[in-house]
C-alpha positions in Angstrom: 186.3 91.4 74.5 189.9 90.7 73.4 189.9 87.3 75.1 186.6 86.4 73.4 188.0 87.4 70.0 191.2 85.4 70.6 189.3 82.3 71.7 186.9 82.6 68.7 189.9 82.9 66.3 191.6 79.9 68.0 188.5 77.8 67.6 188.2 78.9 63.9 191.6 77.4 63.2 191.0 74.1 64.8 190.0 70.8 63.1 186.5 69.5 63.8 188.0 66.5 65.8 189.8 69.0 68.0 186.7 71.1 68.5 184.7 67.9 69.4 187.3 67.0 72.1 187.1 70.5 73.6 183.3 70.6 73.4 183.2 67.3 75.2 185.3 68.7 78.0 183.0 71.8 78.3 180.0 69.5 78.3 181.5 67.6 81.2 182.2 70.8 83.0 178.7 72.1 82.2 180.2 75.2 80.7 177.4 76.2 78.4 179.0 79.5 77.4 182.2 77.9 76.1 180.4 75.0 74.6 178.3 77.5 72.6 181.5 79.3 71.5 182.9 76.0 70.2 179.7 75.1 68.4 179.7 78.4 66.7 183.1 77.7 65.3 182.1 74.4 63.8 181.4 74.8 60.1 178.0 73.9 58.7 177.8 71.5 55.9 175.1 69.9 53.7 175.0 66.2 53.5 173.1 63.4 51.9 172.2 61.1 54.6 170.1 58.1 55.5 166.5 58.8 56.3 166.3 60.6 59.7 163.6 58.2 61.1 165.7 55.2 60.2 168.9 56.7 61.6 167.2 57.8 64.8 165.6 54.4 65.5 168.8 52.6 64.5 170.8 54.7 66.9 168.2 54.3 69.7 168.3 50.5 69.2 172.1 50.5 69.4 172.0 52.6 72.6 169.4 50.3 74.1 171.6 47.2 73.3 174.6 49.0 74.7 172.8 49.7 77.9 171.7 46.1 78.1 175.3 44.9 77.6 176.6 47.2 80.3 174.0 46.1 82.7 174.5 42.4 81.9 178.3 42.5 82.3 178.0 44.6 85.5 175.5 42.1 86.9 177.8 39.2 85.9 180.8 40.9 87.6 178.8 41.5 90.8 177.4 38.0 90.8 180.9 36.5 90.4 182.3 38.8 93.1 179.5 37.7 95.5 180.1 34.0 94.7 183.8 34.5 95.5 183.0 36.3 98.7 180.6 33.5 99.7 183.3 30.9 99.0 185.9 32.7 101.0 183.6 33.3 103.9 182.6 29.7 104.0 186.2 28.7 103.9 186.9 31.0 106.8 183.9 29.6 108.6 182.4 33.1 108.8 178.8 32.0 108.3 177.3 35.5 108.9 179.4 36.9 106.1 178.7 33.9 103.9 174.9 34.3 104.5 175.2 38.0 103.3 177.2 37.0 100.3 174.8 34.2 99.4 171.9 36.7 99.6 173.8 39.0 97.2 174.3 36.0 94.9 170.6 35.4 94.8 169.9 39.1 94.4 172.2 39.5 91.4 170.9 36.3 89.8 167.3 37.6 90.0 168.5 41.0 88.7 170.1 39.2 85.7 166.9 37.2 85.1 164.9 40.4 85.3 167.2 42.1 82.7 167.1 39.2 80.4 163.3 38.9 80.5 163.0 42.7 80.0 165.2 42.5 76.9 163.0 39.7 75.5 159.8 41.7 76.1 161.1 44.8 74.4 162.6 42.9 71.5 159.3 41.0 71.0 157.4 44.3 71.0 159.7 45.8 68.4 159.9 42.7 66.2 163.6 42.0 67.0 165.1 38.6 67.7 166.2 38.7 71.3 169.4 36.9 70.3 170.5 40.2 68.8 170.9 41.7 72.2 173.1 38.9 73.3 175.2 39.3 70.2 175.7 43.0 70.8 176.6 42.2 74.4 179.2 39.8 73.3 177.6 37.0 75.3 175.4 34.0 75.0 172.2 34.1 76.9 172.9 32.2 80.1 170.3 29.7 81.4 168.0 31.7 83.5 166.1 29.9 86.2 163.7 31.5 88.6 161.3 34.4 88.4 162.3 37.9 87.7 161.7 40.6 90.3 158.4 42.4 89.4 159.9 45.7 90.3 163.2 45.2 88.4 161.4 43.7 85.5 159.1 46.8 85.3 162.0 49.2 85.5 164.3 47.4 83.1 161.5 47.0 80.6 160.5 50.7 80.8 164.1 51.8 80.5 165.0 49.5 77.6 161.7 50.4 75.8 162.4 54.2 76.2 165.9 53.8 74.9 164.9 51.7 72.0 162.1 54.1 70.9 163.8 57.4 71.8 161.0 58.2 74.3 161.5 60.2 77.4 163.3 58.1 80.1 160.9 56.9 82.8 161.2 57.4 86.5 162.4 54.2 88.0 160.3 52.4 90.7 163.4 50.8 92.2 166.9 51.8 92.5 168.1 49.4 89.8 171.7 50.5 90.0 172.3 50.1 93.7 170.7 46.7 94.0 167.5 47.6 95.9 164.7 45.4 94.7 
């Protein structure tokens, strides 16, 4: 009991920013008991704030756009890496490796087309200009040729829609993150 009292007193003397940092570490460690102790030490305050529904949707839209940006830049990086691998393999006359790399190039291109189309679909559903996603991503929409993968399009659309609306995250049909169509 002495340890608990000392910890409680230590938390009570900390700044909210310090408590947040400690709470974040306990969250990562899945230490619910200590996380609850930290939360109890955080003072309650009353605030005037923007409408809850506005703030919730606004935050959800930002989270969706952030996810879109991360997936776009991850896809771009993987596409460029596959292109570089293909070029190197062709230069080395390793045609088996170049075939694999070129398959990866095609796969990442389709993945990016699927993500782009999913973003457009969700934005249209919510009355948002799709160019907004590209602005948040810090990129211009690249020219997208070819058809999206129906599976990736379904998954990306469902995931972006759930993030934008705050709905429960869907189970994915594909393994979007590991490149399996």
